[in-house]
C-alpha positions as CSV (number, residue, x, y, z in Angstrom):
1,M,27.7,15.4,144.7
2,K,28.9,18.8,144.6
3,N,25.6,20.5,143.4
4,E,22.9,20.1,146.2
5,M,20.3,22.1,144.4
6,A,18.6,21.2,141.1
7,T,16.0,23.0,139.1
8,L,12.8,22.2,137.3
9,G,11.0,24.3,134.6
10,I,9.4,23.8,131.7
11,N,10.6,25.0,128.1
12,E,9.3,26.0,125.2
13,K,7.8,22.5,123.8
14,K,5.9,21.8,126.8
15,Y,8.3,19.6,128.0
16,S,9.6,19.5,131.9
17,V,13.4,20.0,132.5
18,F,15.1,18.8,135.7
19,Q,18.6,19.8,136.2
20,V,21.7,19.3,138.8
21,G,24.9,19.6,137.6
22,D,25.7,18.1,134.0
23,I,22.1,16.0,134.6
24,R,19.5,16.9,132.5
25,I,16.6,15.1,132.8
26,K,13.7,16.1,130.1
27,F,10.3,14.8,130.0
28,Y,7.1,15.0,128.4
29,T,4.7,17.1,130.7
30,S,0.7,18.1,130.4
31,P,0.2,20.0,127.5
32,Y,-2.2,22.2,130.1
33,L,0.8,22.8,132.2
34,Q,1.5,26.8,132.3
35,K,4.2,26.5,135.2
36,Y,5.3,25.3,138.3
37,C,3.8,27.2,141.3
38,K,5.7,25.6,144.1
39,I,7.6,22.6,145.4
40,N,5.8,21.0,148.3
41,K,8.1,18.4,148.9
42,W,11.4,17.0,147.3
43,S,13.0,13.5,148.3
44,D,16.6,12.5,147.3
45,E,15.0,9.4,146.3
46,G,13.7,11.2,142.7
47,Y,10.1,11.9,144.1
48,I,8.4,15.9,143.9
49,E,5.5,17.2,144.9
50,Y,4.5,20.3,143.5
51,E,1.8,22.6,142.9
52,G,1.1,24.0,139.4
53,A,-1.3,25.6,137.1
54,F,-3.3,24.3,134.5
55,S,-5.0,26.0,131.5
56,T,-8.1,23.9,132.0
57,T,-8.9,25.3,135.4
58,K,-8.4,28.3,137.8
59,E,-7.4,26.8,140.6
60,I,-4.0,25.3,141.7
61,I,-3.8,21.6,141.4
62,K,-1.5,19.7,143.1
63,D,0.5,17.4,141.8
64,T,3.6,14.4,141.7
65,I,6.8,13.5,139.8
66,D,8.5,10.4,140.1
67,L,12.0,11.2,138.6
68,K,13.1,7.7,139.6
69,T,11.5,6.2,137.2
70,I,12.4,8.1,134.6
71,A,15.8,7.7,135.7
72,K,15.5,4.1,135.7
73,R,14.5,3.8,132.3
74,L,17.2,6.4,131.0
75,H,19.5,3.7,132.8
76,L,20.8,6.2,135.1
77,S,22.3,5.1,138.8
78,D,20.2,4.5,141.7
79,N,21.4,7.1,143.6
80,V,21.6,9.8,140.9
81,F,19.5,11.8,143.1
82,K,21.1,11.6,146.4
83,G,22.9,14.5,148.0
84,I,20.5,17.2,145.9
85,K,19.1,19.0,149.1
86,G,16.1,20.7,147.0
87,V,14.8,21.9,144.0
88,Q,14.4,25.5,142.6
89,L,12.0,26.6,140.1
90,V,13.4,28.1,137.1
């Protein structure tokens, strides 16, 4: 894979957007998620552990995203995340 870094962010409609190269995966996010604060772990199997700020609490919450399941529903290749070394927040 040419692009070794992916990005993750939230758009104005409360969807999360994961992007690497020309692949863009948009998925519904909790309406209470205000922003992603930190990526704690990335697995090139499509698994993200992150910390996020939610409007329902002042504490930062640790949570996970399983992109592999989302990619499967979109009929993307099983190795779509191979070669991605990390995820940056945008």
